[in-house]
C-alpha positions as CSV (number, residue, x, y, z in Angstrom):
1,X,-18.8,-40.9,-41.5
2,X,-17.7,-44.3,-40.1
3,X,-14.1,-43.1,-39.9
4,X,-15.2,-40.0,-37.9
5,X,-17.1,-42.2,-35.5
6,X,-14.1,-44.6,-35.1
7,X,-11.8,-41.6,-34.6
8,X,-14.0,-40.2,-31.8
9,X,-14.3,-43.6,-30.1
10,X,-10.5,-44.0,-30.2
11,X,-10.0,-40.5,-28.7
12,X,-12.5,-41.2,-26.0
13,X,-10.8,-44.5,-25.1
14,X,-7.4,-42.8,-25.0
15,X,-8.6,-39.8,-22.9
16,X,-8.1,-37.3,-25.7
17,X,-10.5,-34.3,-25.8
18,X,-11.5,-32.8,-29.2
19,X,-11.1,-29.0,-29.3
20,X,-12.1,-26.7,-32.1
21,X,-10.6,-23.2,-32.2
22,X,-12.6,-20.7,-34.2
23,X,-10.3,-17.7,-35.2
24,X,-10.5,-14.7,-37.5
25,X,-7.1,-15.5,-38.9
26,X,-5.3,-18.8,-38.9
27,X,-2.9,-19.2,-36.0
28,X,0.8,-19.8,-36.8
29,X,2.6,-22.9,-35.5
30,X,4.0,-21.2,-32.4
31,X,0.5,-19.9,-31.3
32,X,-1.0,-23.3,-32.0
33,X,1.6,-25.0,-29.9
34,X,1.1,-22.5,-27.0
35,X,-2.7,-22.9,-27.2
36,X,-2.4,-26.6,-27.2
37,X,-0.1,-26.7,-24.2
38,X,-2.2,-24.2,-22.2
39,X,-5.4,-26.1,-22.9
40,X,-3.8,-29.4,-21.9
41,X,-2.6,-27.9,-18.6
42,X,-6.0,-26.3,-17.9
43,X,-8.0,-29.4,-18.9
44,X,-5.5,-31.9,-17.4
45,X,-6.0,-34.0,-20.5
46,X,-4.4,-34.5,-23.9
47,X,-6.3,-32.6,-26.7
48,X,-6.8,-32.9,-30.4
49,X,-6.9,-29.3,-31.7
50,X,-8.4,-28.3,-34.9
51,X,-8.7,-24.6,-36.0
52,X,-11.3,-23.1,-38.3
53,X,-10.8,-19.7,-39.8
54,X,-13.8,-17.2,-39.9
55,X,-12.8,-13.6,-40.7
56,X,-16.3,-12.5,-39.6
57,X,-15.2,-13.1,-36.0
58,X,-13.2,-9.8,-36.1
59,X,-10.5,-11.1,-33.7
60,X,-10.2,-13.2,-30.5
61,X,-11.0,-16.8,-30.3
62,X,-13.9,-19.2,-29.6
63,X,-13.3,-22.7,-28.4
64,X,-15.6,-25.7,-28.6
65,X,-14.4,-28.2,-26.0
66,X,-16.6,-31.3,-26.2
67,X,-20.1,-30.0,-25.7
68,X,-19.0,-26.6,-24.2
69,X,-18.5,-23.4,-26.2
70,X,-16.4,-20.5,-24.9
71,X,-16.6,-17.3,-27.0
72,X,-14.0,-14.6,-26.6
73,X,-14.3,-13.1,-30.1
74,X,-15.0,-9.5,-31.0
75,X,-18.2,-10.6,-32.8
76,X,-19.4,-12.5,-29.7
77,X,-18.7,-9.5,-27.5
78,X,-20.6,-7.2,-29.8
79,X,-23.5,-9.6,-29.8
80,X,-23.6,-9.7,-26.0
81,X,-23.6,-5.9,-26.0
82,X,-26.5,-5.7,-28.4
83,X,-28.5,-8.1,-26.2
84,X,-27.7,-6.1,-23.1
85,X,-28.7,-2.8,-24.7
86,X,-31.9,-4.2,-26.3
87,X,-33.3,-5.0,-22.8
C-alpha cells in the first residue's frame, strides 16, 4: 500500500497521468503504443497506461483517466440502451 501511494505521488510530481484501459481482449504491443501516443497527444501529458482484460465487455474500450471514466464498450452501449428504453 505504501509503495502504491509513493508511486502515485511520484507520478503527480512528474506530471504523469495514470490511465487504466478496460478491454475485452488484451491489446497487442502495437495497439498499446498507438493508444498511449494518442492519449498523450489528447491530454498533452505523459501517461502511465495499464490495461485490464474483461471479456464481459464484449468489445470496445473503457478508459479511467484520473477520476474520469469514458465507456465505449459494447456492454456500456447496451446498458445505456436499456436505460433509454426503460423510461
